[in-house]
C-alpha positions in Angstrom: 0.0 0.1 -0.2 1.0 3.8 -0.5 0.2 6.9 1.0 -1.8 8.8 -1.4 -0.3 11.8 0.1 3.0 10.6 0.1 4.4 8.4 -2.6 7.7 7.4 -0.7 5.3 5.9 2.4 4.4 2.6 2.2 3.5 -0.6 3.6 4.0 -4.4 2.2 2.8 -7.3 3.6 4.0 -10.8 2.5 2.9 -14.3 3.8 1.2 -17.8 2.7 -2.7 -18.2 2.5 -3.9 -19.9 5.6 -7.5 -20.2 4.9 -10.1 -19.7 1.8 -13.5 -19.2 2.4 -16.8 -18.1 0.9 -18.6 -17.8 4.1 -19.5 -13.9 4.8 -18.0 -12.8 1.5 -21.0 -11.3 0.3 -21.0 -9.2 3.6 -17.4 -8.5 3.3 -17.8 -6.6 -0.1 -20.8 -4.9 1.1 -18.8 -3.5 4.3 -16.0 -2.6 1.7 -18.8 -0.7 -0.8 -20.0 1.6 2.4 -16.4 2.0 3.6 -15.1 3.3 0.2 -18.1 4.2 -2.1 -20.6 5.1 0.8 -23.0 2.6 -0.9 -25.1 0.2 1.6 -24.8 -2.9 -0.8 -22.3 -3.3 -3.4 -23.7 -1.6 -6.3 -22.7 -4.0 -9.6 -23.9 -7.5 -10.0 -22.0 -10.2 -8.5 -21.6 -12.7 -11.4 -19.2 -15.2 -9.7 -18.6 -16.6 -6.4 -16.6 -14.4 -3.8 -13.8 -15.9 -1.8 -12.0 -14.6 1.2 -8.3 -15.3 1.6 -6.7 -15.2 5.0 -3.2 -14.6 4.8 -0.5 -15.2 7.6 1.8 -12.1 7.6 5.5 -13.4 7.6 7.2 -10.2 6.7 6.3 -6.7 7.0 8.2 -3.9 5.0 7.5 -0.1 5.4 9.2 3.1 4.7 8.6 6.9 4.5 
């Protein structure tokens, strides 16, 4: 991730996928739509199955 106000400030997390699930995926996209778009539900039709990946962080890098 980069800071939109300072392109030299960043965060990078690397690791391996620990879990894969579809449970709660619809609710998750609706939460993201509210956070980033101000919409109560994701406004586009969902034409494929949504998946949530849980990643175990092995390394964290930051700068700026």
